LUMNU-686220 format. One record per residue (C-alpha): chain; residue number from 1; x negated, y, z negated. Coordinates in nm, 3 decimals, always signed. Each point is the difference from the previous one (the first is absolute). Last residue first. Example, Ala and Ser with C-alpha at 12.3 -4.5 7.8 and 13.67 -1.06 7.14 Angstrom:
+------+--------+---------+---------+---------+
! bake ! lumvex !       u !       v !       w !
+------+--------+---------+---------+---------+
!    A !      2 !  -1.367 !  -0.106 !  -0.714 !
!    A !      1 !  +0.137 !  -0.344 !  -0.066 !
+------+--------+---------+---------+---------+
% end
This chain:
+------+--------+---------+---------+---------+
! bake ! lumvex !       u !       v !       w !
+------+--------+---------+---------+---------+
!    A !    226 !  -2.086 !  +2.312 !  +3.222 !
!    A !    225 !  -0.078 !  +0.038 !  +0.373 !
!    A !    224 !  -0.302 !  +0.178 !  +0.143 !
!    A !    223 !  +0.107 !  +0.246 !  +0.267 !
!    A !    222 !  +0.065 !  -0.113 !  +0.355 !
!    A !    221 !  -0.267 !  +0.042 !  +0.271 !
!    A !    220 !  +0.046 !  +0.302 !  +0.224 !
!    A !    219 !  -0.357 !  +0.118 !  -0.033 !
!    A !    218 !  -0.232 !  -0.284 !  -0.107 !
!    A !    217 !  -0.279 !  +0.118 !  +0.228 !
!    A !    216 !  +0.015 !  +0.324 !  -0.203 !
!    A !    215 !  -0.012 !  +0.344 !  +0.164 !
!    A !    214 !  +0.381 !  +0.006 !  +0.034 !
!    A !    213 !  +0.053 !  -0.015 !  -0.379 !
!    A !    212 !  +0.071 !  -0.313 !  -0.206 !
!    A !    211 !  +0.304 !  +0.027 !  -0.224 !
!    A !    210 !  -0.026 !  +0.124 !  -0.359 !
!    A !    209 !  +0.035 !  -0.243 !  -0.289 !
!    A !    208 !  +0.317 !  -0.189 !  -0.098 !
!    A !    207 !  -0.209 !  -0.304 !  -0.098 !
!    A !    206 !  -0.368 !  +0.077 !  +0.045 !
!    A !    205 !  -0.174 !  -0.056 !  +0.334 !
!    A !    204 !  +0.079 !  +0.345 !  +0.137 !
!    A !    203 !  -0.232 !  +0.142 !  -0.270 !
!    A !    202 !  +0.061 !  +0.360 !  -0.099 !
!    A !    201 !  +0.065 !  -0.042 !  -0.372 !
!    A !    200 !  -0.250 !  -0.280 !  -0.048 !
!    A !    199 !  -0.288 !  +0.190 !  +0.158 !
!    A !    198 !  +0.096 !  +0.312 !  -0.193 !
!    A !    197 !  -0.003 !  -0.189 !  -0.331 !
!    A !    196 !  -0.342 !  -0.146 !  +0.078 !
!    A !    195 !  -0.142 !  +0.342 !  +0.087 !
!    A !    194 !  +0.151 !  +0.144 !  -0.318 !
!    A !    193 !  -0.188 !  -0.266 !  -0.200 !
!    A !    192 !  -0.326 !  +0.133 !  +0.141 !
!    A !    191 !  +0.087 !  +0.355 !  -0.103 !
!    A !    190 !  +0.128 !  -0.112 !  -0.341 !
!    A !    189 !  -0.350 !  -0.118 !  -0.089 !
!    A !    188 !  -0.097 !  +0.364 !  -0.046 !
!    A !    187 !  -0.370 !  -0.078 !  -0.055 !
!    A !    186 !  -0.062 !  +0.139 !  -0.350 !
!    A !    185 !  +0.352 !  -0.039 !  -0.137 !
!    A !    184 !  +0.043 !  -0.351 !  +0.136 !
!    A !    183 !  -0.348 !  -0.099 !  -0.120 !
!    A !    182 !  +0.075 !  +0.122 !  -0.351 !
!    A !    181 !  +0.336 !  -0.179 !  -0.008 !
!    A !    180 !  -0.152 !  -0.322 !  +0.129 !
!    A !    179 !  -0.271 !  +0.012 !  -0.266 !
!    A !    178 !  +0.261 !  +0.054 !  -0.274 !
!    A !    177 !  +0.219 !  -0.283 !  +0.125 !
!    A !    176 !  -0.293 !  -0.242 !  +0.015 !
!    A !    175 !  -0.118 !  +0.098 !  -0.347 !
!    A !    174 !  +0.346 !  -0.052 !  -0.147 !
!    A !    173 !  +0.050 !  -0.331 !  +0.180 !
!    A !    172 !  -0.338 !  -0.127 !  -0.116 !
!    A !    171 !  +0.076 !  +0.095 !  -0.360 !
!    A !    170 !  +0.335 !  -0.182 !  +0.022 !
!    A !    169 !  -0.149 !  -0.324 !  +0.132 !
!    A !    168 !  -0.298 !  -0.010 !  +0.237 !
!    A !    167 !  +0.137 !  -0.233 !  +0.267 !
!    A !    166 !  +0.211 !  +0.265 !  +0.167 !
!    A !    165 !  +0.289 !  -0.094 !  +0.222 !
!    A !    164 !  -0.038 !  +0.089 !  +0.364 !
!    A !    163 !  +0.082 !  +0.340 !  +0.149 !
!    A !    162 !  +0.091 !  -0.010 !  +0.367 !
!    A !    161 !  +0.334 !  +0.181 !  -0.019 !
!    A !    160 !  -0.111 !  +0.220 !  -0.291 !
!    A !    159 !  -0.147 !  +0.264 !  +0.232 !
!    A !    158 !  +0.350 !  +0.080 !  +0.119 !
!    A !    157 !  +0.174 !  +0.057 !  +0.331 !
!    A !    156 !  +0.341 !  +0.139 !  +0.087 !
!    A !    155 !  +0.249 !  +0.009 !  +0.283 !
!    A !    154 !  +0.311 !  +0.184 !  +0.114 !
!    A !    153 !  +0.230 !  +0.017 !  +0.302 !
!    A !    152 !  +0.188 !  +0.219 !  +0.241 !
!    A !    151 !  +0.073 !  -0.021 !  +0.372 !
!    A !    150 !  +0.153 !  +0.191 !  +0.291 !
!    A !    149 !  +0.190 !  +0.275 !  -0.180 !
!    A !    148 !  +0.151 !  +0.234 !  +0.257 !
!    A !    147 !  -0.116 !  +0.365 !  +0.002 !
!    A !    146 !  +0.099 !  +0.054 !  +0.366 !
!    A !    145 !  -0.318 !  +0.044 !  +0.205 !
!    A !    144 !  -0.238 !  -0.038 !  -0.293 !
!    A !    143 !  +0.106 !  -0.360 !  -0.067 !
!    A !    142 !  -0.072 !  -0.069 !  -0.367 !
!    A !    141 !  -0.232 !  -0.259 !  -0.154 !
!    A !    140 !  +0.036 !  -0.059 !  -0.373 !
!    A !    139 !  -0.254 !  -0.065 !  -0.271 !
!    A !    138 !  -0.059 !  -0.137 !  -0.347 !
!    A !    137 !  -0.321 !  -0.029 !  -0.196 !
!    A !    136 !  -0.120 !  -0.172 !  -0.315 !
!    A !    135 !  -0.365 !  +0.010 !  -0.107 !
!    A !    134 !  -0.117 !  -0.186 !  -0.308 !
!    A !    133 !  -0.324 !  -0.017 !  -0.195 !
!    A !    132 !  +0.022 !  -0.225 !  -0.305 !
!    A !    131 !  -0.213 !  -0.021 !  -0.314 !
!    A !    130 !  +0.091 !  -0.273 !  -0.244 !
!    A !    129 !  -0.077 !  -0.089 !  -0.361 !
!    A !    128 !  +0.118 !  +0.315 !  -0.180 !
!    A !    127 !  +0.219 !  +0.152 !  +0.273 !
!    A !    126 !  -0.199 !  +0.220 !  +0.236 !
!    A !    125 !  +0.175 !  +0.140 !  +0.307 !
!    A !    124 !  -0.154 !  +0.092 !  +0.332 !
!    A !    123 !  +0.130 !  +0.220 !  +0.277 !
!    A !    122 !  +0.263 !  +0.056 !  +0.265 !
!    A !    121 !  +0.371 !  -0.072 !  -0.024 !
!    A !    120 !  +0.298 !  +0.127 !  +0.201 !
!    A !    119 !  -0.191 !  +0.144 !  +0.294 !
!    A !    118 !  +0.262 !  +0.114 !  +0.250 !
!    A !    117 !  -0.049 !  -0.023 !  +0.376 !
!    A !    116 !  +0.193 !  +0.151 !  +0.293 !
!    A !    115 !  -0.116 !  -0.128 !  +0.339 !
!    A !    114 !  +0.119 !  +0.208 !  +0.295 !
!    A !    113 !  +0.127 !  -0.115 !  +0.339 !
!    A !    112 !  -0.048 !  +0.067 !  +0.370 !
!    A !    111 !  -0.283 !  +0.249 !  -0.042 !
!    A !    110 !  -0.007 !  +0.333 !  +0.188 !
!    A !    109 !  -0.176 !  +0.186 !  -0.282 !
!    A !    108 !  +0.174 !  +0.338 !  -0.012 !
!    A !    107 !  +0.329 !  -0.073 !  +0.176 !
!    A !    106 !  +0.025 !  -0.345 !  -0.160 !
!    A !    105 !  -0.051 !  +0.148 !  -0.345 !
!    A !    104 !  +0.277 !  +0.250 !  +0.073 !
!    A !    103 !  +0.232 !  -0.285 !  +0.095 !
!    A !    102 !  -0.078 !  -0.172 !  -0.330 !
!    A !    101 !  +0.108 !  +0.307 !  -0.203 !
!    A !    100 !  -0.262 !  +0.083 !  -0.262 !
!    A !     99 !  +0.084 !  -0.134 !  -0.349 !
!    A !     98 !  -0.290 !  -0.245 !  -0.003 !
!    A !     97 !  -0.238 !  +0.294 !  +0.041 !
!    A !     96 !  +0.150 !  +0.176 !  -0.301 !
!    A !     95 !  -0.041 !  -0.311 !  -0.217 !
!    A !     94 !  -0.354 !  -0.049 !  +0.131 !
!    A !     93 !  -0.104 !  +0.348 !  -0.117 !
!    A !     92 !  -0.258 !  +0.191 !  +0.206 !
!    A !     91 !  +0.214 !  +0.173 !  +0.262 !
!    A !     90 !  -0.129 !  +0.345 !  +0.096 !
!    A !     89 !  -0.012 !  -0.054 !  +0.375 !
!    A !     88 !  -0.375 !  -0.054 !  +0.004 !
!    A !     87 !  +0.051 !  -0.252 !  -0.278 !
!    A !     86 !  +0.250 !  -0.198 !  +0.206 !
!    A !     85 !  -0.240 !  -0.012 !  +0.293 !
!    A !     84 !  -0.281 !  -0.104 !  -0.234 !
!    A !     83 !  +0.201 !  -0.300 !  -0.120 !
!    A !     82 !  +0.079 !  -0.106 !  +0.355 !
!    A !     81 !  -0.363 !  +0.032 !  +0.107 !
!    A !     80 !  -0.113 !  -0.202 !  -0.301 !
!    A !     79 !  +0.264 !  -0.267 !  +0.069 !
!    A !     78 !  -0.106 !  -0.055 !  +0.360 !
!    A !     77 !  +0.326 !  -0.085 !  +0.184 !
!    A !     76 !  +0.059 !  -0.374 !  -0.020 !
!    A !     75 !  +0.040 !  -0.199 !  +0.322 !
!    A !     74 !  +0.182 !  -0.318 !  -0.095 !
!    A !     73 !  -0.075 !  -0.370 !  +0.043 !
!    A !     72 !  +0.008 !  -0.155 !  -0.347 !
!    A !     71 !  -0.377 !  +0.043 !  -0.017 !
!    A !     70 !  +0.054 !  +0.374 !  +0.043 !
!    A !     69 !  +0.250 !  +0.003 !  -0.287 !
!    A !     68 !  -0.233 !  -0.204 !  -0.223 !
!    A !     67 !  -0.297 !  +0.229 !  +0.077 !
!    A !     66 !  +0.173 !  +0.339 !  -0.021 !
!    A !     65 !  +0.123 !  -0.033 !  -0.360 !
!    A !     64 !  -0.331 !  +0.006 !  -0.183 !
!    A !     63 !  -0.075 !  +0.372 !  -0.030 !
!    A !     62 !  +0.364 !  +0.077 !  -0.084 !
!    A !     61 !  -0.005 !  -0.234 !  -0.302 !
!    A !     60 !  -0.308 !  +0.165 !  -0.151 !
!    A !     59 !  +0.126 !  +0.340 !  +0.109 !
!    A !     58 !  +0.324 !  -0.021 !  -0.197 !
!    A !     57 !  -0.130 !  -0.199 !  -0.298 !
!    A !     56 !  -0.286 !  +0.226 !  -0.106 !
!    A !     55 !  +0.222 !  +0.213 !  -0.226 !
!    A !     54 !  +0.068 !  -0.297 !  -0.230 !
!    A !     53 !  +0.326 !  +0.042 !  -0.196 !
!    A !     52 !  +0.199 !  -0.213 !  +0.249 !
!    A !     51 !  +0.297 !  +0.123 !  +0.206 !
!    A !     50 !  -0.226 !  +0.118 !  +0.281 !
!    A !     49 !  +0.173 !  +0.089 !  +0.327 !
!    A !     48 !  -0.211 !  -0.131 !  +0.287 !
!    A !     47 !  -0.142 !  +0.240 !  +0.261 !
!    A !     46 !  +0.203 !  -0.064 !  +0.319 !
!    A !     45 !  -0.102 !  -0.271 !  +0.245 !
!    A !     44 !  +0.107 !  +0.083 !  +0.357 !
!    A !     43 !  +0.045 !  -0.316 !  +0.205 !
!    A !     42 !  -0.022 !  -0.069 !  +0.372 !
!    A !     41 !  +0.160 !  -0.290 !  +0.188 !
!    A !     40 !  +0.353 !  +0.001 !  -0.140 !
!    A !     39 !  +0.244 !  -0.245 !  +0.166 !
!    A !     38 !  +0.319 !  +0.181 !  -0.114 !
!    A !     37 !  +0.240 !  -0.282 !  +0.093 !
!    A !     36 !  -0.213 !  -0.261 !  -0.175 !
!    A !     35 !  -0.020 !  +0.208 !  -0.319 !
!    A !     34 !  +0.375 !  +0.070 !  +0.007 !
!    A !     33 !  +0.083 !  -0.373 !  +0.018 !
!    A !     32 !  -0.267 !  -0.108 !  -0.250 !
!    A !     31 !  +0.243 !  -0.111 !  -0.273 !
!    A !     30 !  -0.218 !  -0.148 !  -0.274 !
!    A !     29 !  +0.067 !  -0.362 !  -0.101 !
!    A !     28 !  +0.143 !  -0.033 !  -0.352 !
!    A !     27 !  -0.263 !  -0.117 !  -0.248 !
!    A !     26 !  -0.027 !  -0.372 !  -0.074 !
!    A !     25 !  +0.187 !  -0.149 !  -0.299 !
!    A !     24 !  -0.232 !  -0.108 !  -0.284 !
!    A !     23 !  +0.144 !  +0.243 !  -0.254 !
!    A !     22 !  +0.353 !  -0.123 !  +0.071 !
!    A !     21 !  -0.101 !  -0.362 !  -0.040 !
!    A !     20 !  -0.165 !  +0.085 !  -0.330 !
!    A !     19 !  +0.316 !  +0.172 !  -0.120 !
!    A !     18 !  +0.215 !  -0.293 !  +0.105 !
!    A !     17 !  -0.228 !  -0.243 !  -0.181 !
!    A !     16 !  +0.013 !  +0.212 !  -0.315 !
!    A !     15 !  +0.380 !  +0.008 !  +0.015 !
!    A !     14 !  +0.023 !  -0.376 !  +0.049 !
!    A !     13 !  -0.232 !  -0.064 !  -0.296 !
!    A !     12 !  +0.191 !  +0.243 !  -0.223 !
!    A !     11 !  +0.329 !  -0.168 !  +0.091 !
!    A !     10 !  -0.144 !  -0.341 !  -0.087 !
!    A !      9 !  -0.124 !  +0.130 !  -0.336 !
!    A !      8 !  +0.339 !  +0.153 !  -0.076 !
!    A !      7 !  +0.177 !  -0.326 !  +0.090 !
!    A !      6 !  -0.241 !  -0.193 !  -0.220 !
!    A !      5 !  +0.067 !  +0.231 !  -0.295 !
!    A !      4 !  +0.375 !  -0.017 !  +0.055 !
!    A !      3 !  -0.025 !  -0.381 !  -0.026 !
!    A !      2 !  +0.054 !  -0.238 !  +0.288 !
!    A !      1 !  +0.133 !  -0.339 !  -0.103 !
+------+--------+---------+---------+---------+
% end
């Protein structure tokens, strides 16, 4: 005979299984209809908006965004030239630049689409026995002819991804974390991590990533499926 306790335990087991099944479900496939119709070939990368407390984040991310986009098959307007053009016209704040009408950007730069980036996290944290450097970015690509959203996504990278367990006990963990924190501060480890985050964000090989551009031999191939 089933007791109330057993029934409660069975219900808890079913609920937990359902929750795990829900967490394991694949992401919804991205709708690339507008992206495919637009067929952008040239991209204008705007200076990233920095939501992190580190003032170096904007230009660290900006300096490493051209490579993954070019490898994906797009012509990317030189980011230094774009930044200087904005400065010459009195625009030095990424938030103000992001607010410019897309059609106006097309008139000035002639690009097919613009890449709007936000840096959500950038920097190192020290928590007793662990030091972690994390960069999190999100972006969207907008058609400069009509302002239509073509794609949006996010990615992150962390120095803790490849960390192995320490064999030196608590003292070893503390020393390791302290050394990592000093090195991160002295060498700006976030800059290298930003390059990894950018590569992930703008990779056509990731699920729901950007499509290959016309300069890629893979142009026209379908996006990676969940």
